C-alpha positions in Angstrom: -79.5 -80.7 124.4 -80.4 -84.7 124.9 -78.6 -84.5 128.5 -80.8 -81.3 129.5 -84.0 -83.4 128.4 -82.4 -86.8 130.3 -82.2 -84.4 133.3 -85.2 -82.8 134.0 -87.0 -86.2 133.0 -85.3 -87.5 135.9 -85.4 -84.9 138.4 -89.4 -84.6 137.4 -90.0 -88.3 138.8 -88.3 -88.2 141.5 -89.7 -87.8 144.8 -89.4 -85.6 146.6 -88.3 -82.8 143.6 -87.3 -80.4 146.1 -85.3 -81.6 149.3 -84.3 -79.9 152.2 -83.2 -76.9 152.4 -85.8 -76.0 149.7 -83.7 -72.9 148.8 -80.9 -75.2 148.1 -83.5 -77.0 145.8 -84.6 -74.3 144.5 -80.9 -72.9 143.1 -80.2 -76.6 141.1 -83.4 -75.5 139.3 -82.5 -72.1 138.5 -79.4 -73.7 137.2 -80.2 -76.2 134.9 -82.5 -73.3 133.5 -79.8 -71.4 133.2 -78.1 -73.8 131.5 -81.0 -74.2 129.1 -81.2 -70.7 128.4 -77.3 -71.0 127.3 -77.6 -74.2 125.3 -80.9 -72.5 123.5 -79.4 -69.6 122.6 -75.6 -71.4 121.8 -78.2 -72.4 118.8 -79.3 -69.1 117.5 -76.1 -68.2 117.9 -74.9 -70.9 115.3 -77.5 -70.6 113.0 -77.4 -66.6 112.6 -73.7 -67.0 112.0 -74.0 -69.7 109.5 -76.7 -67.6 107.8 -74.0 -64.2 107.9 -71.5 -66.4 106.7 -73.4 -67.9 103.8 -75.6 -65.3 102.5 -73.7 -62.4 103.0 -76.2 -60.4 105.3 -74.8 -58.8 108.9 -76.2 -59.4 112.1 -73.1 -59.0 114.0 -74.7 -56.8 117.1 -77.4 -59.4 117.4 -75.2 -62.2 117.2 -72.9 -60.4 119.8 -75.8 -59.7 122.0 -77.1 -63.2 122.2 -73.4 -64.4 122.7 -72.9 -61.8 126.0 -76.4 -62.9 127.5 -75.0 -66.7 126.6 -72.0 -66.3 128.0 -73.6 -65.0 131.1 -76.0 -67.8 131.6 -73.5 -70.7 131.0 -71.2 -69.6 134.8 -74.3 -67.8 136.5 -75.9 -71.9 135.9 -72.3 -73.0 137.4 -72.6 -70.9 140.4 -76.2 -72.1 141.0 -75.5 -75.3 140.9 -72.1 -74.9 143.0 -75.0 -74.2 145.9 -78.3 -76.2 144.8 -78.7 -79.7 145.6 -80.8 -82.7 144.4 -80.8 -84.5 141.2 -80.4 -81.3 138.7 -77.2 -80.2 140.5 -74.6 -82.1 139.2 -76.4 -82.5 135.2 -76.6 -78.5 135.7 -73.1 -77.9 136.7 -71.2 -80.6 134.1 -73.4 -78.8 131.5 -72.4 -75.8 132.9 -68.8 -76.4 132.2 -69.3 -77.5 128.8 -71.7 -75.0 127.3 -68.8 -72.7 129.2 -66.1 -74.3 126.5 -68.5 -74.1 123.5 -68.5 -70.4 124.0 -65.3 -69.8 124.5 -64.5 -71.6 121.2 -67.5 -70.3 119.0 -66.9 -66.7 119.8 -63.3 -67.4 119.0 -64.3 -68.4 115.5 -66.9 -66.1 115.5 -64.1 -63.0 116.3 -61.7 -64.7 113.6 -64.4 -65.2 110.9 -65.8 -61.8 111.3 -62.3 -60.2 111.1 -61.5 -62.0 107.9 -64.5 -61.1 106.3 -63.7 -57.4 106.8 -60.3 -57.9 104.8 -62.3 -59.5 102.3 -64.2 -57.1 101.5 -62.3 -54.0 100.2 -63.7 -50.7 99.9 -62.7 -48.5 96.3 -61.1 -45.4 97.0 -61.8 -43.4 93.9 -59.6 -40.2 93.0 -60.7 -36.7 94.5 -60.8 -34.2 92.0 -59.7 -31.1 91.7 -57.5 -31.2 94.9 -54.1 -29.8 95.7 -51.2 -31.6 97.8 -48.5 -28.9 99.2 -45.6 -31.1 101.6 -43.6 -28.2 103.1 -45.3 -25.4 100.9 -44.0 -27.3 97.8 -46.1 -30.0 95.5 -44.7 -33.2 95.9 -43.7 -34.9 92.6 -45.6 -37.8 92.9 -49.5 -37.9 94.8 -53.0 -39.1 94.9 -55.6 -38.2 96.6 -58.7 -41.0 97.1 -61.8 -41.2 98.8 -65.2 -43.5 99.5 -68.8 -42.6 100.0 -67.8 -41.7 103.7 -67.2 -38.4 103.8 -64.4 -36.5 105.7 -61.9 -39.6 105.2 -59.5 -39.7 102.6 -56.3 -42.0 101.9 -53.4 -40.1 100.4 -50.3 -41.6 98.0 -47.9 -39.4 99.0 -44.3 -40.8 97.0 -44.1 -44.6 98.3 -46.3 -43.6 101.1 -50.2 -44.3 102.0 -51.9 -42.2 104.6 -55.2 -42.6 106.0 -56.8 -38.8 107.2 -59.8 -38.5 109.6 -60.5 -35.1 109.1 -63.4 -35.2 111.8 -61.6 -36.8 114.0 -58.3 -34.7 113.0 -55.9 -37.9 113.0 -53.6 -39.4 110.6 -53.2 -43.2 110.0 -50.1 -44.7 107.9 -51.0 -47.5 106.5 -49.2 -50.4 105.1 -48.6 -49.6 101.1 -48.9 -53.8 100.5 -52.1 -53.5 101.8 -53.6 -51.1 99.0 -54.0 -53.1 95.5 -54.5 -50.5 92.5 -56.9 -50.7 90.2 -56.5 -48.4 87.2 -57.1 -44.2 88.4 -58.4 -45.7 92.0 -57.0 -48.0 95.0 -58.8 -51.2 97.1 -58.5 -50.9 100.5 -59.9 -52.4 103.4 -60.6 -49.9 106.8 -59.9 -53.4 108.7 -56.4 -52.8 107.8 -56.4 -49.2 109.4 -53.4 -49.4 112.3 -55.2 -49.2 115.7 -52.6 -46.1 116.4 -52.6 -42.5 114.8 -49.8 -40.6 113.8 -48.8 -37.3 116.1 -49.7 -34.5 114.2 -49.7 -31.7 116.2 -50.5 -27.9 114.9 -53.5 -28.9 113.0 -55.4 -26.3 111.5 -58.7 -26.2 109.2 -60.2 -22.9 107.1 -62.0 -22.4 104.1 -60.1 -20.7 101.3 -62.9 -19.5 98.8 -64.1 -22.6 96.9 -61.4 -25.0 99.2 -61.4 -26.0 102.1 -57.5 -26.0 103.5 -56.5 -28.5 106.0 -52.7 -28.2 107.3 -50.8 -30.5 109.9 -47.5 -31.5 111.4 -46.5 -35.1 110.6 -44.5 -35.4 113.6 -43.6 -33.6 116.2 -40.9 -31.8 114.4 -42.0 -33.1 111.5 -43.3 -31.7 107.7 -46.1 -29.7 106.8 -48.5 -31.3 105.1 -51.4 -29.4 103.6 -54.6 -30.5 101.7 -56.8 -28.2 99.8 -60.3 -30.1 99.0 -63.4 -28.6 96.9 -66.1 -27.2 98.7 -69.8 -27.2 97.6 -71.7 -23.9 96.5 -73.0 -23.8 99.9 -69.8 -24.6 101.2 -70.3 -27.9 102.7 -67.1 -30.3 101.3 -67.1 -32.7 98.1 -65.7 -35.4 100.4 
């Protein structure tokens, strides 16, 4: 910011301020303005990031918007300075490069910090009552089904495996058991540990059978059939 103020003050004392051709002088002014905007947004970005980390408040959408605008302003200022002319040209060019580097480093830090925060915020998954699980039309010897406040997403503990089941998207994910922490009758697990690719689950079928919602699918193209029966409310909507 000090260099920016110095460059503007030096330009203000120059006579004439805009040389020939005028359009190149105006480009230099636009370049220094874009660099100033990028620097101001970088300061706001840092303040919001510190507040978010310190107080645990989420400004993710605003921070991303500011970062996107700031990262656009820096290279735009650099491009304008390359075609500009006058005393503002070199300071704008140098500051634009510096701001570009700062933005890349800051966004890298923000991404890592945000991901670490999400990973540390494990959700409590509570046991689903009165559910029924069948594996190849037989009741498995060891299983449990868990849910959170988000309806339609269930976590199934089947023997030593954990499967995340998204009923709405009809997707199933294989979960690393080491990311699941038992907590009495419940478990703790973070959605940040969800794999990027779901398992292949052909023959997905969903229908209501009396007071239960029946969901069945095949694990893999030629795999086993997994069936879940989940309690429904009196109005026909699922509890979980």
